[in-house]
C-alpha positions in Angstrom: 96.7 84.8 80.5 100.2 86.1 80.0 103.1 83.9 81.2 106.1 85.4 82.9 109.3 83.4 82.9 110.4 83.3 86.5 113.2 80.8 87.2 112.0 77.4 88.5 108.4 77.7 87.2 106.3 79.6 84.7 104.2 82.1 86.6 101.0 83.7 85.4 100.7 87.4 86.0 101.7 88.2 89.6 100.3 85.0 91.1 103.5 83.7 92.6 105.5 83.9 95.8 108.2 86.5 95.3 111.7 85.6 96.6 112.7 87.6 99.7 114.3 90.9 98.9 116.0 93.1 101.5 116.9 96.6 100.0 119.2 97.2 103.0 121.4 94.3 101.9 120.6 93.9 98.2 120.0 96.0 95.1 117.9 95.2 92.0 119.8 94.7 88.8 119.5 93.4 85.3 122.3 91.2 84.0 122.7 91.5 80.3 124.9 89.1 78.3 127.2 90.9 75.9 127.3 87.8 73.6 123.6 86.8 73.5 121.8 89.8 74.7 119.8 87.7 77.2 118.6 89.7 80.2 117.9 88.4 83.7 116.5 90.5 86.5 117.5 89.7 90.1 119.2 91.0 93.2 122.9 91.5 94.0 124.2 91.3 97.5 125.8 94.6 98.5 128.6 92.9 100.6 129.7 89.9 98.6 128.3 90.5 95.2 126.2 87.3 95.0 123.6 87.5 92.3 120.2 85.8 92.8 118.3 85.3 89.5 114.6 86.0 89.6 113.2 86.5 86.2 114.1 86.4 82.5 113.5 89.8 80.9 112.2 89.5 77.3 110.3 92.8 77.0 109.7 96.1 78.6 106.5 94.6 80.1 108.6 91.9 81.8 110.9 94.6 83.3 107.8 96.6 84.4 106.4 93.4 86.1 109.6 92.9 88.0 109.6 96.6 89.1 106.0 96.4 90.3 106.4 93.1 92.0 109.4 94.2 94.1 108.5 98.0 94.3 111.7 99.0 92.5 111.8 102.4 90.7 114.9 101.8 88.6 117.2 98.9 87.6 120.9 99.1 87.1 122.2 97.1 84.1 125.4 95.1 84.4 127.2 93.3 81.5 
């Protein structure tokens, strides 16, 4: 069984309780470190810019899992 690295706990496949996501108030984004290249998917608040980390992205499959879990078509990348 493939492990996905969600913050707080290791999760197997999609057997986890997703964090609340409100597309009216937040948008999905990947934060990518310029220095290390580490990528983290999460949600950014449209009003105050607060970023909520959800999942470490290590592969295209991880990115696809995030999109499918939260019904997101595309992800903006911020550095």
